[in-house]
C-alpha positions in Angstrom: 41.0 -39.7 -66.5 41.8 -37.1 -69.2 45.3 -37.5 -70.7 47.6 -34.5 -70.6 49.3 -35.0 -74.0 51.6 -32.0 -73.7 53.0 -33.2 -70.4 53.3 -36.8 -71.7 55.2 -35.5 -74.7 57.7 -33.6 -72.6 58.1 -36.3 -69.9 58.2 -39.7 -71.6 58.1 -41.7 -68.3 55.0 -40.0 -67.0 52.5 -42.5 -68.5 54.3 -45.6 -67.3 54.8 -44.1 -63.8 51.2 -43.2 -63.6 49.6 -39.8 -62.8 46.3 -38.1 -62.1 45.3 -34.5 -63.0 44.3 -32.6 -59.9 43.7 -29.1 -61.2 43.4 -27.2 -64.4 46.3 -25.1 -65.8 46.6 -21.6 -64.3 48.1 -19.8 -67.3 51.4 -18.0 -67.8 53.2 -16.1 -65.0 51.8 -12.8 -63.8 48.2 -13.9 -64.6 46.0 -13.7 -61.6 45.9 -17.0 -59.8 49.0 -18.3 -61.6 51.7 -20.1 -59.7 54.6 -22.4 -60.4 56.1 -25.6 -59.0 58.2 -23.7 -56.4 55.1 -22.0 -55.0 53.2 -25.3 -55.1 56.0 -27.2 -53.3 56.2 -24.4 -50.7 52.5 -24.5 -50.1 52.2 -20.8 -51.0 50.2 -20.3 -54.2 49.3 -16.7 -53.4 52.7 -15.3 -54.3 54.3 -15.4 -57.8 57.5 -17.0 -56.7 60.5 -15.5 -58.4 61.9 -18.5 -60.3 62.0 -18.3 -63.2 60.5 -14.8 -63.3 63.0 -12.1 -62.3 60.4 -9.8 -60.6 58.4 -12.4 -58.7 58.3 -13.1 -54.9 61.2 -14.7 -53.1 61.6 -15.0 -49.3 63.5 -12.1 -47.8 67.3 -12.5 -47.4 67.6 -15.3 -49.9 69.7 -14.7 -53.1 67.8 -14.9 -56.4 70.0 -17.4 -58.3 69.2 -20.5 -60.3 71.4 -22.6 -58.1 70.9 -25.7 -56.0 72.2 -23.8 -52.9 69.7 -20.9 -53.5 66.8 -23.4 -53.5 68.1 -25.2 -50.5 68.3 -21.9 -48.6 64.8 -20.9 -49.7 63.3 -24.1 -48.3 65.5 -24.0 -45.2 63.8 -20.6 -44.5 60.5 -22.5 -44.7 61.7 -25.1 -42.1 63.0 -27.8 -44.4 66.3 -29.6 -43.9 68.1 -31.9 -46.3 67.4 -35.6 -45.8 68.7 -38.8 -47.2 65.7 -40.3 -49.0 62.3 -39.8 -50.5 60.5 -42.5 -48.5 57.4 -41.5 -46.5 58.1 -40.6 -42.8 55.0 -40.2 -40.6 56.1 -37.1 -38.7 57.5 -35.2 -41.7 56.5 -33.4 -44.9 58.9 -33.7 -47.8 59.9 -31.9 -51.0 62.2 -33.0 -53.8 64.4 -30.8 -56.0 65.0 -31.8 -59.6 68.0 -30.6 -61.5 69.8 -31.2 -64.8 73.5 -31.2 -65.6 74.5 -28.4 -68.1 75.1 -31.1 -70.7 71.3 -32.0 -70.6 72.5 -35.6 -70.5 72.0 -38.2 -67.7 75.0 -38.3 -65.3 76.4 -41.6 -64.0 75.8 -40.4 -60.4 74.2 -37.6 -58.4 76.7 -35.4 -56.6 77.1 -36.0 -52.8 78.0 -32.5 -51.9 76.9 -29.0 -52.9 80.2 -28.3 -54.6 79.4 -31.2 -57.0 76.3 -29.3 -58.2 78.2 -26.4 -59.8 77.4 -27.6 -63.3 73.7 -28.4 -62.5 70.7 -26.1 -62.6 67.4 -26.5 -60.7 64.4 -27.3 -62.9 61.5 -28.4 -60.8 60.2 -29.2 -57.3 57.5 -31.6 -56.0 55.8 -32.1 -52.7 55.0 -35.4 -51.1 51.4 -36.1 -50.1 50.4 -37.9 -46.9 50.0 -41.2 -48.8 53.5 -41.1 -50.1 52.7 -40.0 -53.7 53.9 -36.7 -55.1 52.2 -33.6 -56.3 53.7 -31.3 -58.9 52.8 -28.1 -60.7 54.2 -28.3 -64.2 55.1 -24.8 -65.2 51.8 -23.0 -65.6 50.2 -26.2 -66.8 48.1 -28.5 -64.6 48.8 -29.8 -61.1 49.2 -33.6 -61.0 49.7 -36.4 -58.6 52.4 -38.7 -59.7 53.2 -42.1 -58.2 57.0 -42.1 -58.7 59.7 -39.4 -58.7 61.2 -40.7 -62.0 57.9 -39.8 -63.8 59.6 -36.4 -64.6 63.0 -37.8 -65.4 63.9 -36.3 -68.8 66.9 -35.1 -70.7 68.1 -33.7 -74.1 65.4 -30.9 -74.5 65.2 -27.4 -73.1 62.1 -28.4 -71.2 63.8 -31.4 -69.6 63.8 -31.7 -65.8 66.8 -34.0 -65.4 66.2 -36.1 -62.3 65.4 -35.9 -58.6 68.7 -34.9 -56.9 67.9 -33.7 -53.4 65.3 -34.4 -50.7 64.2 -32.1 -47.9 61.9 -32.7 -44.9 60.3 -30.7 -42.1 58.3 -31.7 -39.1 54.5 -31.6 -39.7 54.2 -29.3 -36.7 56.5 -26.8 -38.4 54.4 -27.1 -41.5 51.4 -26.0 -39.5 53.3 -23.0 -38.1 54.5 -22.0 -41.5 51.0 -22.2 -43.0 49.7 -20.0 -40.2 52.5 -17.5 -40.9 51.7 -17.6 -44.7 48.0 -17.0 -43.9 48.8 -14.0 -41.6 51.2 -12.6 -44.3 48.3 -12.8 -46.9 46.0 -10.9 -44.5 48.7 -8.3 -43.8 49.3 -7.8 -47.6 45.5 -7.5 -48.2 45.1 -4.9 -45.6 48.3 -2.9 -46.0 49.1 -3.6 -49.7 
């Protein structure tokens, strides 16, 4: 397996946690075929999701803010609901939101309410695979499968992700309906621009 030295240098726990490269890098935002971790977690790689690009796609009616509540509302619009843990549940698909405190330092605990996240900013999202591992798109770098959520735990640098702070799940049947809707949306956009 090829090593991804750039990712390993940014995320020091990645090697110990274990990972596998699953696709090549897609290049910077606004390149054809480029997508970010939010699009990857949402299962919609055909839209240049807004975050962190100001002119990219974002689901209608959701505010474009780099806040925990904005990301929760975005994924609620895709059928996800907050859940208590990251463990695999047979009837559900899951995503995880990473965030970092404004100090860029580890915090003694994760806030239990949305009000507690006012000094935190979202940094990354990952999607759980059917075998319980996780898949991530790292900026415009490669897609990888990682075996633990703490593989991306990192602090002290501008590229740090902080840690996993929030889990969301949706029923698999809802995932199928959302995917059909996304497919129909792509057809509509191709025909009507």
